[in-house]
Structures are given as C-alpha cells and as structure tokens.
LOMAR-250819 format. One record per residue (C-alpha): x negated, y negated, z negated; residue in three letters. Coordinates in steps of 0.001 Angstrom, whole numbers, plus 500000, padded with zeros to 6 digits. Example, Ala and Ser with C-alpha at 12.3 -4.5 7.8 and 13.67 -1.06 7.14 Angstrom:
residues 2
487700504500492200ALA 486330501060492860SER 
end
This chain:
residues 217
180292780330733283MET 183027779592735813ASN 183533781569739010GLY 182138778909741376LYS 178871778625739445LEU 178513782410739341ARG 178957782625743140CYS 176360779905743693ARG 173827781690741497LEU 174423784974743307MET 174041783262746690ALA 170791781638745559ALA 169393784977744364ARG 170330786615747656THR 168684783820749627ALA 165490784145747578ARG 165401787906748174ARG 165908787476751936LEU 163170784835752046LEU 160783787094750124ALA 161520789985752512ALA 160960787752755548ALA 157633786511754158LEU 156563790114753439LEU 157402791231756991LEU 155563788249758420HIS 152462788980756369SER 152523792666757388LEU 152877791805761070SER 150005789322760760THR 147791791985759162ILE 148768794558761809ALA 148080792183764684SER 144714791363763169ALA 143779795059762898GLN 145110796362766250VAL 143839795046769565ARG 143600796295773127ALA 140223796613774852ASP 139497797697778438VAL 137751801085778342TYR 137211801554782085VAL 138572799949785240SER 138763800922788899GLY 141476803586788498LEU 144468804202790767SER 147805805222789187LEU 146372806962786114PRO 148893809278784438VAL 146829811139781821ALA 143714810683779667PHE 142281814042778562VAL 139363814722776236GLN 136826817370777259ASP 136942819925774409PRO 133337820905775017SER 131838817395775042SER 132748814441772830ALA 131150812091775366ALA 133326813213778293THR 136919812359779170GLN 138998812898782296TYR 141520810594783954ILE 144273812192786040VAL 145325810003788972GLU 148746810638790510GLN 147284810600794021GLY 145318813797793373GLY 141967812849791858ARG 140631813774788416ILE 138024811179787466ARG 135222811631784929VAL 134254809223782159ILE 130852809982780671ARG 129568807937777719ASN 132138805262778504GLY 131150804979782190VAL 133467805976785054LEU 131545808374787297GLN 131535808007791077SER 131964811753791730THR 135377813310791057ASP 135767816285788744PHE 138407817580791164LEU 140200816137794199ASN 143486817808795200LEU 144812814991797373ALA 145064817291800400ALA 147032819942798470LYS 149734817818796847ILE 152588815449797636SER 152529812154795768SER 154943809292795191GLY 157731808539792748GLY 157723811378790234GLU 155546813626792414ARG 151802813994792419GLY 149003815299790247LEU 150637815047786837LEU 148699816966784209GLY 145463818581783078LEU 144954821044780207ALA 141908822816778796PHE 142238826141776932PRO 140420826734773666ALA 137693828792775396ASP 136912826194778080TYR 133321825778776876ALA 132564829419777725THR 135144830318780397SER 135028827061782363GLY 138690827559783293ARG 141329824837783153PHE 144854824191784398TYR 146461821419786419VAL 150087820558787100ASN 150986819074790483PHE 153708818819793106THR 152909820739796278ASN 153795819468799798PRO 157094821371799652ALA 158095819426796533GLY 157715822331794095HIS 156002822077790727THR 152801824113790544VAL 150600825041787599VAL 147290826279788997ALA 144137827562787356ARG 140716826335788430PHE 137160826662787214LYS 134255824275786849ARG 131374824783789267SER 128834825855786641GLY 127817825609782991PRO 128019822042781677ASN 129127820893785142SER 131172817732785661LEU 132379819042789031ILE 135113821658789422ALA 135454824340792065ASP 138407823192794234PRO 139388826764795165ALA 142147828576793295SER 141574832120792014ASP 143030833715795169LEU 141076831383797433GLU 137871831900795463ARG 138174835684795578ASN 139054835471799265ALA 135919833472800047LEU 133752836026798269GLU 135417838832800252SER 135207836999803582LEU 131496836322803154ARG 130953840072802790LYS 133390841117805514ASN 134526838190807716PRO 136392840486810105GLU 139114841281807551VAL 141433838451806389PRO 142463838350802741VAL 146171838379801921THR 148185837986798743GLY 151320836653797090ILE 151163833295795325VAL 153800831707793116THR 154811828057793249SER 157530827046790834GLY 160289829649791217ARG 159321830624794756LYS 156806833083796109GLN 154689832750799220TYR 152708835137801362PHE 149222833755801914GLN 146606834899804401ALA 143092833455804349ILE 140848833664807406TYR 137149832758807608PRO 136086829293808732ASP 132965830163810696LEU 130070827973811747ALA 130690828534815450VAL 128398825816816780SER 125196824003815799PRO 127289820857815261ALA 129309822630812563CYS 126130823770810841VAL 124589820295810912ASP 127800818659809662CYS 128203820945806668HIS 124541820994805738ASN 124390817202805836GLY 127662816486804018HIS 127301814860800591LEU 129844817205798953LEU 128796820393800736SER 128410823319798279PRO 125196824360800053LYS 122722822895802545ARG 121426825993804303ASP 124358827207806420PHE 123397829095809566LYS 125240829795812798LEU 128216832183812280ASN 128076831846808475ASP 131369831714806592VAL 131623828078805468MET 135101828277803949GLY 138562829652804465GLY 141655828737806465ILE 144823829471804471ALA 148170830210806112ILE 151098830163803674THR 154596831494804487ILE 157534831260802032PRO 159195834528801065LEU 162970834060801095GLU 
end
C-alpha cells in the first residue's frame, strides 16, 4: 500500500469518527431538550432574587424580592399577604436590597429565621426574626431588640429601652420610645388597619415603638 492511499484511508477513518461523534452529540442534545422544559410556576413578582423552601412545610415556598418583600407561595399559589416586608428598613437598587433568607434546622419549633439586607446606610445586615405564631405564614417584623423593647414599653412606657446593635462591622446605639395612642383618631386608625396586630387598642395604649439609631464611631 503506497503512502497516498494510506493517508486517504486514515483521513476517511477520521472523518467517519468525527461524523459519528457529531451524530451522537446531536442525538443527546435532542433527548435533553425533549426532557427539560421551562414552565411558569408563579407570576406577579418584582425583582425576585431567591427562592427558598420552607423546611417545615413541603407545600410552602418563599420568594425574596430585592425591594424588601418576602412573598409566600402556598400549594403553587402566590399569596396576597407578605411573609415579611422590610421595604422601609432597607436601601435597594443595583447590588443593594433584600438579598437572602435562611431557615435554621429548628425553624419548625423555634420559628426563627434570618435575612440578609442592605440598610439605609449601605451596610450589609444579617438580622434574626420570628414568625408571628405556630404554623403562621406571617412573620413578626420586629427584630429581637425591638420585640423585647415593645414588651418592656407596654409594661413601663415611661422608660425608653436602649441597646447596642451591630450592622456589618459597625455598632450603633439604639433607643426605642413608645408610640402612644394619643388621640381617638390614632386608636381608630390602628384598630381599623388591615395589617394591625390587634383591633382593640385604647387611648394611651402603646401601639409600637419609635427607634432612634446613632452610629458609634
């Protein structure tokens, strides 16, 4: 067999192998495209950044929206009431906003969870919150310090609650004063509000807290 014939045979074998490989890749891609498809699960979201499964309920998932809302999906249906809305406590835009949600292993019993967000000063914050009650799809929007402060202020509204909070690498002095129902209009507004935690406020009751935060340099 002369050299030219040998080269032609080798070229033909190589061409057949390349063709076989191309046909195999094409068939695999066809099978993959037939098995994988995209379906719309829910719609009506705004800048979703995370999809998190509820560890205590297979039928419940949470969608983290960059603007500050954590939405609830229950049995494949997007719920109208937020799990948590931190829009007033964060800064959003670009790489800032409400960016993460995590549930610890004991969430089913403790009800505690953690969120990651950018505060108005631009610092990254990891804060701990708690759901409103057992099997609740609504979280308590108060942090631990704020929650403890509200309990203290309801017992003794004359004494503000103070503490040190950490945000990123910085610390802040925080003082929380009572938000009192000083007029009948305040009472009527809170008792009639859709998201009010209670509907039986009376005049001079503590309805919430006013937080003043000062950075410690």
